[in-house]
Backbone as CSV, one residue per row, in Angstrom:
resi,resn,N_x,N_y,N_z,CA_x,CA_y,CA_z,C_x,C_y,C_z
1,UNK,-6.822,-3.013,37.031,-6.704,-4.361,36.492,-7.816,-4.640,35.482
2,UNK,-9.039,-4.266,35.851,-10.184,-4.489,34.974,-10.065,-3.622,33.722
3,UNK,-9.612,-2.361,33.897,-9.448,-1.477,32.750,-8.431,-2.042,31.766
4,UNK,-7.339,-2.546,32.287,-6.291,-3.109,31.443,-6.795,-4.338,30.688
5,UNK,-7.552,-5.167,31.372,-8.117,-6.362,30.744,-9.098,-5.979,29.637
6,UNK,-9.946,-5.002,29.906,-10.898,-4.544,28.885,-10.179,-3.937,27.691
7,UNK,-9.150,-3.139,27.962,-8.388,-2.545,26.867,-7.705,-3.623,26.034
8,UNK,-7.179,-4.648,26.680,-6.536,-5.744,25.949,-7.538,-6.510,25.103
9,UNK,-8.718,-6.734,25.633,-9.756,-7.442,24.876,-10.206,-6.615,23.679
10,UNK,-10.380,-5.309,23.874,-10.784,-4.440,22.764,-9.710,-4.420,21.691
11,UNK,-8.460,-4.289,22.075,-7.365,-4.259,21.111,-7.247,-5.581,20.365
12,UNK,-7.355,-6.693,21.076,-7.280,-8.006,20.430,-8.441,-8.208,19.465
13,UNK,-9.626,-7.758,19.843,-10.774,-7.917,18.942,-10.644,-7.028,17.723
14,UNK,-10.053,-5.831,17.880,-9.822,-4.962,16.719,-8.852,-5.613,15.750
15,UNK,-7.797,-6.220,16.262,-6.837,-6.906,15.404,-7.496,-8.097,14.719
16,UNK,-8.305,-8.853,15.448,-8.972,-10.020,14.879,-9.956,-9.615,13.785
17,UNK,-10.771,-8.604,14.057,-11.749,-8.156,13.066,-11.038,-7.558,11.858
18,UNK,-9.946,-6.833,12.084,-9.169,-6.296,10.967,-8.596,-7.406,10.103
19,UNK,-8.137,-8.469,10.741,-7.625,-9.617,9.985,-8.705,-10.297,9.184
20,UNK,-9.910,-10.383,9.740,-11.024,-10.970,8.994,-11.405,-10.108,7.800
21,UNK,-11.308,-8.801,7.965,-11.661,-7.914,6.864,-10.662,-8.045,5.718
22,UNK,-9.416,-8.376,6.030,-8.399,-8.505,5.005,-8.343,-9.893,4.394
23,UNK,-9.001,-10.864,5.012,-8.956,-12.237,4.519,-9.775,-12.358,3.233
24,UNK,-9.306,-13.170,2.293,-10.065,-13.337,1.053,-11.353,-14.114,1.306
25,UNK,-12.366,-13.774,0.562,-13.652,-14.429,0.721,-13.757,-15.607,-0.233
26,UNK,-14.065,-16.763,0.312,-14.183,-17.970,-0.499,-15.337,-17.844,-1.486
27,UNK,-16.464,-17.299,-1.045,-17.635,-17.188,-1.919,-17.367,-16.240,-3.082
28,UNK,-16.680,-15.141,-2.832,-16.383,-14.202,-3.908,-15.411,-14.814,-4.903
29,UNK,-14.475,-15.607,-4.432,-13.514,-16.235,-5.333,-14.204,-17.246,-6.230
30,UNK,-15.133,-18.007,-5.684,-15.859,-18.995,-6.475,-16.762,-18.305,-7.489
31,UNK,-17.419,-17.203,-7.067,-18.291,-16.483,-7.985,-17.517,-15.891,-9.150
32,UNK,-16.337,-15.395,-8.901,-15.550,-14.755,-9.944,-14.868,-15.776,-10.846
33,UNK,-14.961,-17.050,-10.518,-14.326,-18.076,-11.333,-12.842,-18.219,-11.070
34,UNK,-12.387,-17.637,-9.989,-10.971,-17.734,-9.631,-10.763,-18.980,-8.783
35,UNK,-9.532,-19.492,-8.732,-9.299,-20.623,-7.844,-9.472,-20.197,-6.393
36,UNK,-10.147,-21.026,-5.622,-10.386,-20.718,-4.217,-9.089,-20.853,-3.450
37,UNK,-8.847,-19.956,-2.529,-7.636,-20.014,-1.723,-7.317,-18.660,-1.145
38,UNK,-6.060,-18.489,-0.756,-5.659,-17.271,-0.089,-4.700,-16.444,-0.904
39,UNK,-4.061,-15.524,-0.198,-3.126,-14.612,-0.833,-1.857,-15.323,-1.309
40,UNK,-1.531,-16.437,-0.719,-0.250,-17.070,-0.966,-0.306,-18.162,-2.031
41,UNK,-1.381,-18.240,-2.810,-1.505,-19.283,-3.806,-0.436,-19.208,-4.886
42,UNK,-0.106,-17.994,-5.331,0.793,-17.879,-6.461,2.252,-17.686,-6.056
43,UNK,2.583,-17.762,-4.772,3.980,-17.686,-4.347,4.545,-19.098,-4.381
44,UNK,5.521,-19.313,-5.236,6.110,-20.637,-5.391,7.603,-20.573,-5.136
45,UNK,8.205,-21.727,-5.014,9.649,-21.794,-4.856,10.319,-21.467,-6.184
46,UNK,11.550,-20.940,-6.169,12.223,-20.564,-7.412,12.375,-21.722,-8.402
47,UNK,12.476,-22.957,-7.902,12.670,-24.084,-8.812,11.450,-24.287,-9.704
48,UNK,10.252,-24.059,-9.183,9.049,-24.251,-9.969,8.291,-22.953,-10.137
49,UNK,9.021,-21.862,-10.227,8.392,-20.550,-10.256,7.567,-20.364,-11.523
50,UNK,6.357,-19.850,-11.343,5.497,-19.579,-12.478,5.545,-18.106,-12.861
51,UNK,6.263,-17.305,-12.092,6.432,-15.894,-12.401,7.871,-15.500,-12.083
52,UNK,8.298,-14.355,-12.564,9.700,-13.951,-12.346,10.038,-13.783,-10.867
53,UNK,11.293,-13.994,-10.547,11.750,-13.880,-9.160,11.576,-12.456,-8.641
54,UNK,11.665,-11.468,-9.528,11.481,-10.078,-9.104,10.075,-9.880,-8.539
55,UNK,9.080,-10.451,-9.199,7.704,-10.308,-8.720,7.496,-11.037,-7.402
56,UNK,8.148,-12.177,-7.238,8.055,-12.901,-5.973,8.664,-12.080,-4.835
57,UNK,9.796,-11.444,-5.102,10.440,-10.602,-4.087,9.544,-9.417,-3.742
58,UNK,8.945,-8.799,-4.756,8.043,-7.676,-4.515,6.844,-8.124,-3.684
59,UNK,6.298,-9.297,-4.008,5.167,-9.817,-3.238,5.536,-10.046,-1.774
60,UNK,6.693,-10.642,-1.536,7.136,-10.886,-0.157,7.375,-9.582,0.592
61,UNK,7.987,-8.596,-0.082,8.197,-7.294,0.555,6.867,-6.628,0.885
62,UNK,5.907,-6.728,-0.014,4.592,-6.141,0.256,3.929,-6.796,1.461
63,UNK,4.083,-8.096,1.592,3.490,-8.794,2.737,4.154,-8.359,4.032
64,UNK,5.485,-8.353,4.063,6.219,-7.995,5.288,5.965,-6.535,5.665
65,UNK,6.096,-5.636,4.682,5.908,-4.219,4.989,4.445,-3.906,5.294
66,UNK,3.525,-4.631,4.684,2.116,-4.452,5.026,1.827,-4.858,6.456
67,UNK,2.432,-5.950,6.897,2.279,-6.392,8.286,2.871,-5.361,9.244
68,UNK,4.051,-4.826,8.924,4.669,-3.810,9.779,3.835,-2.531,9.808
69,UNK,3.252,-2.167,8.662,2.368,-1.003,8.618,1.133,-1.210,9.473
70,UNK,0.593,-2.429,9.453,-0.563,-2.748,10.283,-0.221,-2.621,11.766
71,UNK,0.965,-3.073,12.146,1.401,-2.934,13.540,1.515,-1.461,13.918
72,UNK,2.061,-0.634,13.019,2.186,0.801,13.298,0.813,1.441,13.469
73,UNK,-0.137,1.070,12.640,-1.489,1.623,12.763,-2.136,1.177,14.069
74,UNK,-1.916,-0.065,14.473,-2.462,-0.549,15.750,-1.851,0.229,16.908
75,UNK,-0.563,0.538,16.829,0.082,1.337,17.876,-0.534,2.730,17.931
76,UNK,-0.803,3.324,16.773,-1.422,4.652,16.737,-2.820,4.604,17.338
77,UNK,-3.590,3.584,17.006,-4.941,3.451,17.558,-4.888,3.243,19.067
78,UNK,-3.960,2.411,19.530,-3.829,2.174,20.971,-3.417,3.456,21.695
79,UNK,-2.535,4.243,21.091,-2.128,5.508,21.708,-3.296,6.482,21.770
80,UNK,-4.088,6.524,20.714,-5.266,7.393,20.734,-6.272,6.958,21.790
81,UNK,-6.450,5.654,21.925,-7.339,5.134,22.960,-6.807,5.491,24.348
82,UNK,-5.493,5.355,24.529,-4.890,5.691,25.812,-5.050,7.185,26.105
83,UNK,-4.893,8.015,25.085,-5.024,9.460,25.244,-6.460,9.819,25.658
84,UNK,-7.434,9.204,24.976,-8.823,9.539,25.235,-9.302,9.040,26.602
85,UNK,-8.684,7.988,27.113,-9.096,7.442,28.406,-8.161,7.843,29.542
86,UNK,-7.284,8.797,29.304,-6.314,9.193,30.326,-6.994,9.889,31.507
87,UNK,-8.060,10.584,31.244,-8.790,11.230,32.337,-8.005,12.333,33.016
88,UNK,-7.149,13.017,32.281,-6.383,14.117,32.856,-5.106,13.694,33.552
89,UNK,-4.789,12.416,33.577,-3.566,11.932,34.195,-2.388,12.310,33.294
90,UNK,-1.529,13.188,33.793,-0.424,13.722,32.981,0.562,12.638,32.546
91,UNK,0.793,11.675,33.410,1.745,10.612,33.081,1.215,9.768,31.917
92,UNK,-0.079,9.439,31.943,-0.679,8.655,30.846,-0.742,9.471,29.563
93,UNK,-1.004,10.770,29.688,-1.026,11.630,28.506,0.347,11.691,27.848
94,UNK,1.376,11.812,28.667,2.740,11.864,28.118,3.112,10.531,27.464
95,UNK,2.740,9.422,28.100,3.004,8.103,27.514,2.262,7.940,26.195
96,UNK,1.005,8.367,26.159,0.212,8.258,24.933,0.789,9.138,23.832
97,UNK,1.241,10.334,24.189,1.821,11.234,23.192,3.092,10.645,22.601
98,UNK,3.946,10.083,23.457,5.173,9.459,22.968,4.863,8.258,22.073
99,UNK,3.895,7.455,22.474,3.497,6.291,21.690,2.914,6.708,20.342
100,UNK,2.132,7.776,20.334,1.548,8.282,19.102,2.630,8.773,18.145
101,UNK,3.594,9.499,18.658,4.699,9.987,17.821,5.511,8.814,17.290
102,UNK,5.799,7.839,18.135,6.553,6.676,17.691,5.798,5.874,16.643
103,UNK,4.474,5.777,16.788,3.666,5.080,15.802,3.694,5.771,14.452
104,UNK,3.580,7.102,14.456,3.642,7.849,13.198,5.020,7.742,12.552
105,UNK,6.080,7.809,13.358,7.428,7.652,12.814,7.593,6.257,12.213
106,UNK,7.080,5.245,12.892,7.151,3.885,12.361,6.392,3.745,11.059
107,UNK,5.215,4.357,10.962,4.431,4.298,9.733,5.148,4.997,8.585
108,UNK,5.751,6.142,8.867,6.518,6.851,7.833,7.719,6.012,7.388
109,UNK,8.397,5.373,8.334,9.542,4.530,7.979,9.129,3.332,7.134
110,UNK,8.003,2.727,7.453,7.521,1.591,6.662,7.190,2.046,5.245
111,UNK,6.513,3.190,5.115,6.177,3.686,3.782,7.425,4.063,2.996
112,UNK,8.409,4.653,3.667,9.662,4.995,2.995,10.423,3.736,2.580
113,UNK,10.427,2.727,3.437,11.101,1.469,3.094,10.441,0.810,1.893
114,UNK,9.111,0.868,1.835,8.395,0.301,0.691,8.757,1.045,-0.593
115,UNK,8.779,2.374,-0.539,9.098,3.173,-1.725,10.524,2.922,-2.186
116,UNK,11.469,2.870,-1.252,12.870,2.645,-1.608,13.052,1.249,-2.182
117,UNK,12.449,0.254,-1.559,12.589,-1.121,-2.057,11.989,-1.268,-3.447
118,UNK,10.827,-0.683,-3.666,10.206,-0.760,-4.978,11.052,-0.041,-6.030
119,UNK,11.608,1.111,-5.683,12.479,1.842,-6.603,13.719,1.027,-6.952
120,UNK,14.349,0.435,-5.944,15.563,-0.348,-6.179,15.264,-1.566,-7.043
121,UNK,14.179,-2.264,-6.754,13.855,-3.469,-7.519,13.515,-3.128,-8.962
122,UNK,12.708,-2.091,-9.184,12.357,-1.738,-10.559,13.555,-1.203,-11.326
123,UNK,14.428,-0.452,-10.662,15.643,0.035,-11.331,16.553,-1.131,-11.672
124,UNK,16.724,-2.053,-10.756,17.544,-3.228,-10.999,16.980,-4.046,-12.150
125,UNK,15.672,-4.188,-12.167,15.019,-4.970,-13.223,15.207,-4.331,-14.592
126,UNK,15.039,-3.019,-14.680,15.193,-2.368,-15.975,16.642,-2.326,-16.437
127,UNK,17.582,-2.243,-15.519,18.999,-2.187,-15.891,19.538,-3.533,-16.358
128,UNK,19.117,-4.598,-15.709,19.712,-5.894,-15.991,18.837,-6.830,-16.828
129,UNK,17.527,-6.612,-16.808,16.651,-7.502,-17.532,15.894,-6.814,-18.656
130,UNK,16.218,-5.567,-18.922,15.641,-4.846,-20.041,14.274,-4.445,-19.764
């Protein structure tokens, strides 16, 4: 019970610290002369869009697939942690191995989905919008 609680706390703190590392810094934005804010400042509704809809779609896909990639990496890290703390328990080793393989497959699928989506969008853009 205590081991599970500690593992959950470590995993939650890794996700939290990772999120902080990815968050934009207010001080750096002010120093660079950029408007202060987050990643979503330039995403607008199509009615008042300040950039082409293709770029908005690409931005949304990058956000969604980036989040899914982050989940896959967290699964890989958790599987590695489980493997290292298995202590020779064959059942935990097998579970960790399966989780590790599933995490890598998920990461490959996310990267392939990103490549295919980007290819389709750029091909569509060049064919129909010159």
